[in-house]
C-alpha positions as a Markdown table, in Angstrom:
| # | Residue | x | y | z |
|---|---|---|---|---|
| 1 | Met | -1.1 | -13.0 | -9.4 |
| 2 | Pro | -1.7 | -9.7 | -10.6 |
| 3 | Tyr | -0.6 | -6.7 | -8.4 |
| 4 | Arg | -1.9 | -2.9 | -7.9 |
| 5 | Val | 0.1 | -0.2 | -6.6 |
| 6 | Val | -2.3 | 2.2 | -5.5 |
| 7 | Glu | -0.5 | 5.6 | -3.5 |
| 8 | Tyr | -2.3 | 7.0 | -0.5 |
| 9 | Asp | -1.2 | 10.6 | 0.5 |
| 10 | Ser | -2.6 | 10.4 | 4.1 |
| 11 | Asp | -5.7 | 13.5 | 4.3 |
| 12 | Pro | -6.9 | 14.6 | 7.4 |
| 13 | Thr | -8.8 | 11.1 | 7.7 |
| 14 | Gly | -5.4 | 9.3 | 7.9 |
| 15 | Met | -5.9 | 5.9 | 8.5 |
| 16 | Pro | -9.5 | 5.6 | 8.2 |
| 17 | Gly | -9.5 | 7.1 | 4.8 |
| 18 | Met | -7.1 | 5.0 | 4.1 |
| 19 | Glu | -9.0 | 1.7 | 5.2 |
| 20 | Val | -11.7 | 2.8 | 3.0 |
| 21 | Leu | -9.8 | 3.3 | -0.1 |
| 22 | Ile | -8.2 | -0.3 | 0.8 |
| 23 | Asn | -12.1 | -1.0 | 0.9 |
| 24 | Glu | -13.2 | 0.7 | -2.6 |
| 25 | Trp | -10.2 | -1.2 | -3.7 |
| 26 | Ala | -11.7 | -4.8 | -2.3 |
| 27 | Ala | -15.0 | -4.2 | -4.2 |
| 28 | Lys | -13.1 | -4.1 | -7.3 |
| 29 | Gly | -11.7 | -7.9 | -6.9 |
| 30 | Tyr | -8.5 | -7.1 | -4.6 |
| 31 | Ser | -7.3 | -8.1 | -1.8 |
| 32 | Phe | -4.6 | -5.5 | 0.2 |
| 33 | His | -1.6 | -7.3 | 0.7 |
| 34 | Gln | 1.1 | -4.5 | 2.1 |
| 35 | Ala | 1.9 | -0.8 | 2.9 |
| 36 | Val | 4.6 | 0.9 | 2.6 |
| 37 | Arg | 5.6 | 4.5 | 4.1 |
| 38 | Glu | 7.7 | 7.0 | 2.0 |
| 39 | Ser | 7.3 | 10.0 | 3.3 |
| 40 | Asn | 4.6 | 11.8 | 3.9 |
| 41 | Arg | 2.7 | 9.0 | 1.9 |
| 42 | Trp | 1.6 | 5.5 | 1.9 |
| 43 | Val | 2.3 | 3.1 | -1.3 |
| 44 | Leu | -0.3 | 0.3 | -0.8 |
| 45 | Phe | 0.1 | -3.3 | -3.1 |
| 46 | Leu | -2.9 | -4.9 | -4.0 |
| 47 | Ser | -3.2 | -8.2 | -5.3 |
| 48 | Ser | -6.0 | -9.7 | -7.7 |
| 49 | Asn | -8.2 | -12.0 | -6.0 |
| 50 | Glu | -9.2 | -13.3 | -9.9 |
| 51 | Phe | -7.4 | -16.0 | -11.1 |
| 52 | Thr | -5.9 | -16.6 | -14.6 |
| 53 | Ser | -5.1 | -19.7 | -16.1 |
| 54 | Cys | -1.9 | -20.2 | -18.2 |
| 55 | Ser | -2.9 | -21.7 | -21.6 |
């Protein structure tokens, strides 16, 4: 399963801004998997909703 790692620097909107970012990636076919806080930023892990076959 392909993953995408996205950094999120807390802007003035805070958590609602993170939700908007997650929704934008969901529209691109990714599901939120995990968020990890590092100092003053977040690292979001998103997984692809697309299935790939191994031939």
